[in-house]
mmCIF file as Biopython writes it, N, C-alpha, C and O atoms, coordinates in Angstrom:
data_model
#
loop_
_atom_site.group_PDB
_atom_site.id
_atom_site.type_symbol
_atom_site.label_atom_id
_atom_site.label_alt_id
_atom_site.label_comp_id
_atom_site.label_asym_id
_atom_site.label_entity_id
_atom_site.label_seq_id
_atom_site.pdbx_PDB_ins_code
_atom_site.Cartn_x
_atom_site.Cartn_y
_atom_site.Cartn_z
_atom_site.occupancy
_atom_site.B_iso_or_equiv
_atom_site.auth_seq_id
_atom_site.auth_asym_id
_atom_site.pdbx_PDB_model_num
ATOM 1  N N  . MET A ? 1  ? 94.142  91.616  84.971 1.0 0.0 1  A 1 
ATOM 2  C CA . MET A ? 1  ? 95.581  91.833  85.479 1.0 0.0 1  A 1 
ATOM 3  C C  . MET A ? 1  ? 95.594  93.271  86.354 1.0 0.0 1  A 1 
ATOM 4  O O  . MET A ? 1  ? 95.240  94.360  85.902 1.0 0.0 1  A 1 
ATOM 5  N N  . LYS A ? 2  ? 96.194  92.955  88.012 1.0 0.0 2  A 1 
ATOM 6  C CA . LYS A ? 2  ? 96.183  93.906  88.921 1.0 0.0 2  A 1 
ATOM 7  C C  . LYS A ? 2  ? 97.671  94.584  88.817 1.0 0.0 2  A 1 
ATOM 8  O O  . LYS A ? 2  ? 98.680  93.931  89.085 1.0 0.0 2  A 1 
ATOM 9  N N  . GLN A ? 3  ? 97.723  96.258  88.311 1.0 0.0 3  A 1 
ATOM 10 C CA . GLN A ? 3  ? 99.105  96.496  88.353 1.0 0.0 3  A 1 
ATOM 11 C C  . GLN A ? 3  ? 100.129 96.564  89.600 1.0 0.0 3  A 1 
ATOM 12 O O  . GLN A ? 3  ? 101.348 96.443  89.713 1.0 0.0 3  A 1 
ATOM 13 N N  . THR A ? 4  ? 99.116  96.801  90.433 1.0 0.0 4  A 1 
ATOM 14 C CA . THR A ? 4  ? 99.566  96.760  92.020 1.0 0.0 4  A 1 
ATOM 15 C C  . THR A ? 4  ? 99.406  95.719  92.877 1.0 0.0 4  A 1 
ATOM 16 O O  . THR A ? 4  ? 98.288  95.273  93.131 1.0 0.0 4  A 1 
ATOM 17 N N  . SER A ? 5  ? 100.467 95.258  93.381 1.0 0.0 5  A 1 
ATOM 18 C CA . SER A ? 5  ? 100.660 93.912  94.404 1.0 0.0 5  A 1 
ATOM 19 C C  . SER A ? 5  ? 100.116 94.552  95.720 1.0 0.0 5  A 1 
ATOM 20 O O  . SER A ? 5  ? 99.662  93.913  96.669 1.0 0.0 5  A 1 
ATOM 21 N N  . HIS A ? 6  ? 100.219 95.802  95.643 1.0 0.0 6  A 1 
ATOM 22 C CA . HIS A ? 6  ? 100.096 96.444  97.308 1.0 0.0 6  A 1 
ATOM 23 C C  . HIS A ? 6  ? 98.643  95.924  97.746 1.0 0.0 6  A 1 
ATOM 24 O O  . HIS A ? 6  ? 97.871  95.334  96.990 1.0 0.0 6  A 1 
ATOM 25 N N  . ALA A ? 7  ? 98.386  96.249  99.140 1.0 0.0 7  A 1 
ATOM 26 C CA . ALA A ? 7  ? 96.796  95.906  99.299 1.0 0.0 7  A 1 
ATOM 27 C C  . ALA A ? 7  ? 96.205  96.866  98.941 1.0 0.0 7  A 1 
ATOM 28 O O  . ALA A ? 7  ? 95.129  96.628  98.391 1.0 0.0 7  A 1 
ATOM 29 N N  . ARG A ? 8  ? 96.682  98.558  99.102 1.0 0.0 8  A 1 
ATOM 30 C CA . ARG A ? 8  ? 95.902  99.144  98.511 1.0 0.0 8  A 1 
ATOM 31 C C  . ARG A ? 8  ? 95.698  99.657  97.264 1.0 0.0 8  A 1 
ATOM 32 O O  . ARG A ? 8  ? 96.569  100.123 96.530 1.0 0.0 8  A 1 
ATOM 33 N N  . PRO A ? 9  ? 94.327  99.547  96.998 1.0 0.0 9  A 1 
ATOM 34 C CA . PRO A ? 9  ? 93.923  99.846  95.512 1.0 0.0 9  A 1 
ATOM 35 C C  . PRO A ? 9  ? 94.634  101.098 94.870 1.0 0.0 9  A 1 
ATOM 36 O O  . PRO A ? 9  ? 94.759  102.126 95.535 1.0 0.0 9  A 1 
ATOM 37 N N  . VAL A ? 10 ? 95.019  101.025 93.802 1.0 0.0 10 A 1 
ATOM 38 C CA . VAL A ? 10 ? 95.570  102.548 92.655 1.0 0.0 10 A 1 
ATOM 39 C C  . VAL A ? 10 ? 94.442  102.772 92.130 1.0 0.0 10 A 1 
ATOM 40 O O  . VAL A ? 10 ? 93.753  101.921 91.567 1.0 0.0 10 A 1 
ATOM 41 N N  . ASP A ? 11 ? 94.156  103.984 92.282 1.0 0.0 11 A 1 
ATOM 42 C CA . ASP A ? 11 ? 93.071  104.787 91.430 1.0 0.0 11 A 1 
ATOM 43 C C  . ASP A ? 11 ? 93.856  105.554 90.133 1.0 0.0 11 A 1 
ATOM 44 O O  . ASP A ? 11 ? 95.065  105.726 89.983 1.0 0.0 11 A 1 
ATOM 45 N N  . ALA A ? 12 ? 92.805  105.928 89.308 1.0 0.0 12 A 1 
ATOM 46 C CA . ALA A ? 12 ? 93.698  106.699 88.118 1.0 0.0 12 A 1 
ATOM 47 C C  . ALA A ? 12 ? 94.040  108.543 88.690 1.0 0.0 12 A 1 
ATOM 48 O O  . ALA A ? 12 ? 94.899  109.255 88.171 1.0 0.0 12 A 1 
ATOM 49 N N  . ARG A ? 13 ? 93.347  108.865 89.558 1.0 0.0 13 A 1 
ATOM 50 C CA . ARG A ? 13 ? 94.163  110.153 90.198 1.0 0.0 13 A 1 
ATOM 51 C C  . ARG A ? 13 ? 94.905  109.942 91.522 1.0 0.0 13 A 1 
ATOM 52 O O  . ARG A ? 13 ? 95.535  110.796 92.146 1.0 0.0 13 A 1 
ATOM 53 N N  . THR A ? 14 ? 94.686  108.427 91.899 1.0 0.0 14 A 1 
ATOM 54 C CA . THR A ? 14 ? 95.930  108.255 92.751 1.0 0.0 14 A 1 
ATOM 55 C C  . THR A ? 14 ? 97.079  107.863 92.526 1.0 0.0 14 A 1 
ATOM 56 O O  . THR A ? 14 ? 96.969  106.658 92.302 1.0 0.0 14 A 1 
ATOM 57 N N  . PRO A ? 15 ? 98.162  108.168 92.447 1.0 0.0 15 A 1 
ATOM 58 C CA . PRO A ? 15 ? 99.618  107.734 92.311 1.0 0.0 15 A 1 
ATOM 59 C C  . PRO A ? 15 ? 99.993  106.262 93.070 1.0 0.0 15 A 1 
ATOM 60 O O  . PRO A ? 15 ? 99.749  106.347 94.274 1.0 0.0 15 A 1 
ATOM 61 N N  . GLU A ? 16 ? 100.416 105.203 92.754 1.0 0.0 16 A 1 
ATOM 62 C CA . GLU A ? 16 ? 100.698 103.980 93.121 1.0 0.0 16 A 1 
ATOM 63 C C  . GLU A ? 16 ? 101.977 104.459 93.959 1.0 0.0 16 A 1 
ATOM 64 O O  . GLU A ? 16 ? 102.123 104.043 95.109 1.0 0.0 16 A 1 
ATOM 65 N N  . ARG A ? 17 ? 102.776 105.217 93.458 1.0 0.0 17 A 1 
ATOM 66 C CA . ARG A ? 17 ? 103.993 105.715 94.505 1.0 0.0 17 A 1 
ATOM 67 C C  . ARG A ? 17 ? 103.902 107.224 94.920 1.0 0.0 17 A 1 
ATOM 68 O O  . ARG A ? 17 ? 103.876 108.101 94.058 1.0 0.0 17 A 1 
ATOM 69 N N  . ARG A ? 18 ? 103.850 107.518 96.316 1.0 0.0 18 A 1 
ATOM 70 C CA . ARG A ? 18 ? 103.807 108.966 96.547 1.0 0.0 18 A 1 
ATOM 71 C C  . ARG A ? 18 ? 105.204 109.484 96.663 1.0 0.0 18 A 1 
ATOM 72 O O  . ARG A ? 18 ? 105.403 110.683 96.860 1.0 0.0 18 A 1 
#
């Protein structure tokens, strides 16, 4: 299951929201 519906992949060290 993907947590982000955005095109950009979410990393552990990279927050999905800037």
